[in-house]
N, C-alpha and C positions, 0 to 999 in steps of 0.2 A: 823739194823740187819736183817729186813725182806727183804730188797732189795738186800743185799749182805751178806750172813750169815757169811762169814769168811774172807773178804778182809783184815781186820786187827782187831784183838781182843785185847783190852786193859783190862786185866782181873786180878782178884785175884785168884791165883792158886798155888798148890803145885803139883809136878810131882811124880807119882808113878813109880815103876820099877827101882830099884837101879842099875840094870845092864846097864842102859843107862846113868848113872850119873858120871861115872868115865872114865878118859882118858885111852885108851888102847895102847899097844905097836904099834909103827908105822908099817904100812903095806899098800903098794900100794896107795890107794886113801886117806889115812889118813893124809898125811903131805903136808906142803908147800902151803896152801891156802893163796893167797895174794890179797890185795886190788889193783884194777886198779885205781889209784888216779886221779880223774878228777877235783880236787878242792873241797873245802868244800861245796860250794853252790850246785854243781851238785851231789856230793856224797850224800847229804842230801835229794835228791828227793825221792818220793815214788816209788822206783823201784818195779815193779809188776811181770813181767815175762821175761824170756829169751828163745831164741830158737837157735839151732846150726845146721849147715850142718853136713853131715856124717863125714867129716874129721876134723871138728872143725874150719876150716878157716873162714867161713862166719857165723857171729852171729848177732842177732838182739835182742835188749832189749826194753821194753816199760815202760814208766813212767805214773803213774796215776795222773791226774791233781787233785789238791785239793785246797780249798779256803785258801787264805793267810790272814794276819791281815789287809791288805789293802782292802777296799771294792771293789767289782767287779773285783778283780784280782786273777787269779788262778796261782798256782805254778806248774811247770812241765807240763806233758801232751804230751810230744813229743816221737818220736821213735828214737832210737840210733843204729848205725850200726858199725860193725867191720869186716874188711876183713883180719885181721892178727892174727887170733886165739884168739881174745879178748884182745890183748895187748894194743890197743888204740881204741877209739870210737869217732864217729862224730854224731852230731844231724842231723836228717832229715831236708833237705832244705825246706820241706813242712811246717815246723813249726806248727805241730799239737798242739792242746790244748784240749785234751779230756781225759776221764777217762778210759784209756786202762786197760784191764783186762787179755788179753792173746795174744800170738803170736805163730805162727808155720811156719815151712819152709820145703821145699822138701830136699832130700838128698844132692843135690848140692847147695842149697840155692837160686836157680833161682826163684822158686815160693814161695811166702810168703803170709800169711794172718794174720790179727790182728783184734781183736774185742774190743769193749768198752762198759762200762755200760751205759745204756740209749742211746745208739748210734747204729752204724751199723757195718757190716762186711766190712773190707777194704782188697783189694787184690793187689798183686804186681807180675809182671812177669819179673822183671829186677833187681833181687837181693836186693830188698828193697829200691832202689833209688827213686821210686815213688810208690804211692798207689792209687787205684781207689776205691771210696766209692760206695758200693752197696746200693743205697738209699731205697730200698724196704725191708730192713732187720733190722728195728729198734727193739731193745730188750735190756733186761738187761743181756747182754752177760757175761759169766764167763769163758769160755774155748773154744779153737779151736785146731784141730789136722788135719794132712793130711798124705796121703800115701807118699812113698819114691819118686815117680815121680811127686807128686803134683796134680795128676788128681782127686783123691778122697779127699774131705775135709768135715769135720763135725764140726759144732759149736753148743754149748749148752748154754742155758740161764736159769737163776733163774727166773722161771715164776711167782712166788708168788707176789701178790700185797696186799695192805692194806684192800681190801674187800674180801679176801679169794678166789679171782679169779685166774685162771692161763691163762696167755697170752704168746704165743710164747714158744717153747720148744727146739726142735732139728731142725736145718737146715742142708741140705747136698748139696754138689756140686759134679758133676761127669764130669766136664769139666774145671778143673783147676781154679775153682772159678769164672768163667764167669757168670754162672747162679746158682740160689739157689732154692731149694724146701723145703717146710716144711713137717714134718712128722705128721701124725694123731696120736692121743693119745701120744703125746710127751711132754705135759705140765708137769713140775716137778720143784723142787728146785735143778736143775742141778748145779754141781760144777766142774766137770772135765770130760774129754773124752780123750781116746787114740785110736790110729789106727795102725794096722799092716802095714808092708811095702807095701803089695799089696793092702791095703785098705779094704779087705774083712772082716777081724775080727775087731770089735770095741767094746769098753767097756766104759760105761758112769756111773758116780756115782752121787748120789743125797744126799742132806743134810736134815736130819729131823729137821724141824723148830718147836720147842716145842710150844704148845699152839695154833696151827693153825688147821683148818679143813683139813682133808685128807681122804675124804670119801671112796676112792677106794684103799687106802694104797700104793700109789706109792712113797711117800716121803721116804727118808732115805734108799734107796735100790740101788743095783748094777743092771744094765741092760746090756744085751749082744745082739750083732748083728753079724750075720755071713753072711750077704748079702750086704755088703758095706753101712750099715747104713740105709737101706730101711725099715727094720722092726726090732723091739726090743722086748725082753722078759725079765721079772724080774728074777734075780738069787735068787733062794730060799735056797741056801746052806749057806747063811749068814743072820744074823738077821738084823732088822731095826736098823740103826745106823746113825751117823753124818759123812758120808763119804765125803772126801774132794778132793781126787786126785786119778788118775789111770795112770799106765804106763805099757808098754809091750815090749817084745823082738820083733825083726823084723818079725818073723813068727807068733807072737801072742800066742805062746805056753806058755811062762812064763809071768805071769802078777802079778802086785802088786797094792794093793789099801790100803789106810789108812783112819783113822777116828779120830775125836776128837770133843768134844762138847763145843763150846764157847758160847752156850746159857746160861750156868750156870756160876755163880761166887761164889766160885771157880769153874774153869772149870774141866771137866772130861777128863783126858788123854785118848787117844784112842790107837788102836793097828794097827799092820801091818798084812795084809792078803796076802798070796801068792797062786797063782794057777800055776800048772804045766800041765794043760790039756786044754789050750785055753780058760780059764775063766769059765769052766763048774763047777769046784769045787774050793773052796778057803779054806786055812788052816790058822788059827791064829798062828802067830809067837810068841812063848812064851816069856814073860817078856819085849817085845818091846813096852813099854807104854810111849807115849809122845803126844804132840799136833801137829800132822802131817798136813802139808799144801801141800806138793808137792813131787813127785817122778820122777826119771829118770832111764832108764834101757839101758844097752848096747845092741847091736844087737843080741848077742848070749844069753843074759839074765844072764850072769855070774856076771857082775858088776852092782850094784845098788847104788843110792844115795837117801837119804830122807831128806827133809827140815822140820824143826819145828820152831815155833815162840816163841819169848821171852815174858814172862808175867811179870806183875807188882804186887807188894803186896799192902797192905792197905796204905802204905806210898808213893806209886807211885815209888817204887824202884824195879829194875829188880830182879826177883826171881833167886837165884843162880842155876847154872846148867840147865837153861832153854834156849831154842833157839839155838840148835846146829845143825850141819850137820852130818848125820850118813851115814855109808857106809856098803856094803856087797860085798864080793868077792867070795861068794859060792852060787850064785843063790837065795839069800834071806834067806838062812837058819839061819844065824846069822848076827847080826848088831853090829857095834861099832862106837864110836864117833871120828870124825876127829879133827884136830887141828885148824879148822876154829873158829874164835871168836864167842862168844855167841851174836846172833843178832836175829831180826825177819826175818828169811829167807823166802822169798816168792816164789822162784823157783830155779831150777838148771837144768843143761843139761849135759849129757855125750855124747861125740862123739861115733861113731859106735863101736870102739874097746875098749872104756873105758879109753883111755890114756889121753884125754883132757876133762876137766870139767870146767863149769862156773856156777856162782850162783848170784842171786840178793838178796839184803837185804833192807828191808823197811827203808828208811832214812839213809842208810849206804853205798850204792854204789854197784859196781860189783866186784866180786872176781873170780879169775881164778886159775886153778890147772892143772899141768901136771903130769901124773903118770909115775914114773920111772919104768923101766922094772922089 
């Protein structure tokens, strides 16, 4: 829990907020989520994150390696590529075996970057066909994002360790991932970062780890940058929480963040917060209570998707109506449940216009969705 607060939480929980627990009439993003069947073995991998080009044609998904029942043998840990809108996937020929935690790509998919827990930043300039390891960037990476052209890239790490020290926080690149710089005063329990299309506006979220020392109060806050990630300031419009993910429109004006607390059992469902002024102020979206893990926003901010994880009760049985994908078609004002099955959804991505969407589910594969006009 200390090294990765929210990778996968197997918890005893009940979800508050009945408005999220009932299927709603079909509308746009709500219907026809389908599994891309890659066989039971591949489907059952620990699918962690997915990234998409602006048109949705190029997509990359990463699998987190985890120990198997066979000693000294890990399961998964590779990168998977699709060049046909997510309809079929191929494993990377580099045969990675690491604990991938996040992946990002430029608007056309040419530039890509992926990060792994306890490992490094990896970058690609050939649509993900090969990746170069940046060996001086070892950290407990949790998230990475980049500008539309791929020039500006920002990666964040959960800096907390067992001795209450903070090591490595935010790294940034301004040359398409070729070189990386660390930020001063950037140590934190970072969980997510998002970047505007031009790279100037960035938002990072951190997770409050209960029971740890946080002398300067940086844990569990949202931080804003308006200078390409070079400097950061805490956002004081929201309270300290267990923030997990951030996403924004292309211009950075419309932003969404979410929280949930998997430190507790039963867990405390969190809320969705929306900003319409470039992340300066955030407003709590009423009744939207769930265990949020990931968000994605269309270029104009109108369409949004939110992923939640499925929880288990005392009998190790999934809690009913937990682990859904939710959508908004009105700039985050209201949210409803899609027809995607209940899973532990770990990430999702919308294409620029919101017409194409893809999602990853822990131990359950990749799902895709095309929005009808």
